[in-house]
Residue frames as qw, qx, qy, qz and C-alpha x, y, z in Angstrom:
[[0.574, 0.652, -0.485, -0.102, 1.90, 21.00, -6.55],
 [0.039, -0.444, 0.863, -0.240, 3.82, 18.93, -3.98],
 [0.660, 0.045, 0.602, -0.448, 0.70, 16.92, -3.17],
 [0.806, 0.503, -0.065, -0.305, 0.26, 16.06, -6.85],
 [0.374, 0.613, -0.694, 0.044, 3.90, 14.98, -7.12],
 [0.288, -0.273, 0.843, -0.362, 3.54, 12.72, -4.09],
 [0.771, 0.249, 0.388, -0.440, 0.31, 11.25, -5.48],
 [0.696, 0.588, -0.364, -0.191, 2.07, 10.50, -8.79],
 [0.101, 0.499, -0.834, 0.211, 4.83, 8.79, -6.83],
 [0.552, -0.046, 0.697, -0.455, 2.23, 6.75, -4.93],
 [0.814, 0.432, 0.041, -0.386, 0.62, 5.74, -8.24],
 [0.505, 0.598, -0.622, -0.032, 3.98, 4.55, -9.54],
 [0.133, -0.340, 0.868, -0.337, 4.68, 2.51, -6.40],
 [0.688, 0.131, 0.502, -0.507, 1.18, 1.00, -6.48],
 [0.737, 0.510, -0.270, -0.352, 1.79, -0.17, -10.05],
 [0.218, 0.480, -0.847, 0.073, 4.56, -2.54, -8.92],
 [0.775, -0.169, -0.584, -0.170, 3.91, -6.13, -7.96],
 [0.571, -0.722, 0.204, -0.333, 3.65, -6.56, -4.17],
 [0.955, -0.211, 0.083, 0.190, 5.74, -9.77, -3.98],
 [0.652, 0.463, -0.076, 0.595, 8.57, -8.03, -5.85],
 [0.117, -0.785, 0.170, -0.584, 8.36, -5.08, -3.48],
 [0.809, -0.557, 0.106, -0.156, 8.37, -7.40, -0.48],
 [0.905, 0.086, -0.044, 0.415, 11.61, -8.97, -1.71],
 [0.373, 0.595, -0.126, 0.701, 13.17, -5.50, -1.79],
 [0.494, -0.808, -0.073, -0.311, 11.97, -4.66, 1.72],
 [0.847, -0.444, 0.035, 0.290, 14.81, -6.53, 3.45],
 [0.637, 0.335, 0.078, 0.690, 17.35, -4.94, 1.11],
 [0.003, 0.725, 0.028, 0.688, 16.27, -1.43, 2.05],
 [0.700, -0.697, -0.078, -0.138, 15.87, -2.40, 5.71],
 [0.849, -0.216, -0.009, 0.483, 19.47, -3.58, 5.94],
 [0.417, 0.446, 0.057, 0.790, 20.72, -0.40, 4.22],
 [0.304, -0.780, -0.118, -0.534, 18.58, 1.69, 6.56],
 [0.805, -0.582, -0.100, 0.055, 19.87, -0.09, 9.68],
 [0.737, 0.166, -0.113, 0.646, 23.48, 0.74, 8.79],
 [0.240, -0.915, -0.236, 0.224, 22.70, 4.31, 9.88],
 [0.507, -0.100, 0.256, 0.817, 25.27, 5.82, 7.57],
 [0.198, 0.817, 0.338, -0.423, 23.68, 9.25, 7.20],
 [0.194, -0.236, 0.550, 0.778, 24.06, 10.05, 3.52],
 [0.523, 0.265, -0.188, -0.788, 21.77, 10.69, 0.56],
 [0.490, 0.090, -0.831, -0.249, 21.83, 6.95, -0.22],
 [0.118, -0.167, -0.858, 0.470, 20.80, 6.14, 3.36],
 [0.328, 0.288, 0.270, -0.858, 17.98, 8.72, 3.17],
 [0.558, 0.203, -0.504, -0.627, 16.71, 7.14, -0.07],
 [0.364, -0.008, -0.930, 0.058, 16.81, 3.70, 1.57],
 [0.092, 0.230, 0.676, -0.694, 14.69, 4.97, 4.49],
 [0.478, 0.317, -0.011, -0.819, 12.11, 6.52, 2.16],
 [0.520, 0.184, -0.726, -0.409, 12.05, 3.42, -0.08],
 [0.168, -0.062, -0.935, 0.305, 11.58, 1.14, 2.95],
 [0.229, 0.328, 0.565, -0.722, 8.59, 3.10, 4.19],
 [0.506, 0.297, -0.318, -0.744, 7.04, 3.36, 0.72],
 [0.471, 0.077, -0.856, -0.198, 7.16, -0.41, 0.39],
 [0.091, -0.179, -0.845, 0.496, 5.95, -0.92, 3.94],
 [0.366, 0.249, 0.166, -0.881, 3.10, 1.48, 3.17],
 [0.571, 0.132, -0.601, -0.543, 1.91, -0.90, 0.46],
 [0.376, -0.069, -0.908, 0.172, 1.96, -3.75, 2.94],
 [0.087, 0.231, 0.589, -0.769, -0.01, -1.72, 5.51],
 [0.473, 0.209, -0.176, -0.838, -2.53, -0.66, 2.86],
 [0.567, 0.047, -0.752, -0.333, -3.10, -4.28, 1.85],
 [0.236, -0.141, -0.859, 0.432, -3.43, -5.39, 5.47],
 [0.258, 0.239, 0.343, -0.871, -6.03, -2.69, 6.06],
 [0.560, 0.162, -0.427, -0.691, -7.93, -3.75, 2.94],
 [0.476, -0.037, -0.878, -0.030, -7.90, -7.39, 4.05],
 [0.055, -0.179, -0.718, 0.671, -9.12, -6.33, 7.49],
 [0.410, 0.221, 0.069, -0.882, -12.02, -4.36, 6.00],
 [0.559, 0.097, -0.657, -0.497, -13.05, -7.31, 3.86],
 [0.513, -0.150, -0.835, 0.131, -13.30, -9.53, 6.94],
 [0.187, -0.189, 0.399, -0.878, -15.10, -7.11, 9.24],
 [0.052, 0.343, 0.919, -0.187, -18.00, -8.67, 11.09],
 [0.131, -0.573, -0.516, -0.623, -21.47, -7.54, 10.07],
 [0.054, -0.085, -0.521, 0.848, -22.98, -4.99, 12.40],
 [0.011, -0.676, -0.737, 0.009, -26.56, -4.40, 13.44],
 [0.091, 0.805, 0.231, 0.538, -28.07, -0.91, 13.17],
 [0.521, -0.852, -0.039, -0.025, -27.16, -0.21, 16.82],
 [0.187, 0.816, -0.529, 0.140, -23.48, -0.68, 16.03],
 [0.648, -0.401, 0.631, -0.149, -23.21, -4.03, 17.78],
 [0.123, 0.316, -0.867, -0.364, -21.76, -7.05, 15.95],
 [0.818, -0.011, -0.226, -0.528, -24.26, -9.53, 14.63],
 [0.352, -0.387, 0.821, -0.228, -24.04, -12.61, 16.84],
 [0.689, 0.125, -0.600, -0.388, -24.55, -16.17, 15.62],
 [0.822, -0.371, 0.294, -0.316, -25.77, -19.04, 17.77],
 [0.240, 0.542, -0.804, -0.052, -22.89, -21.50, 17.96],
 [0.241, -0.033, -0.961, 0.134, -24.31, -24.17, 20.27],
 [0.540, -0.400, -0.223, -0.706, -27.91, -24.74, 21.28]]
């Protein structure tokens, strides 16, 4: 039940536009850095890491799209640059 609730939360966060989330990142970061331990501070920490999670996910996706091709032996396919 908790896993489903967290997945629904992730779906909701993924539905937002990344540039809008990135604008909010500094807002939550500054609230988080104040280190005023309160429910509002705790929400800021969680919000910061949710937004940062989107950024990490997108960076991982971009990295996978640009992976070098590999030969069956697991070695990268090399191209002759200069003859």
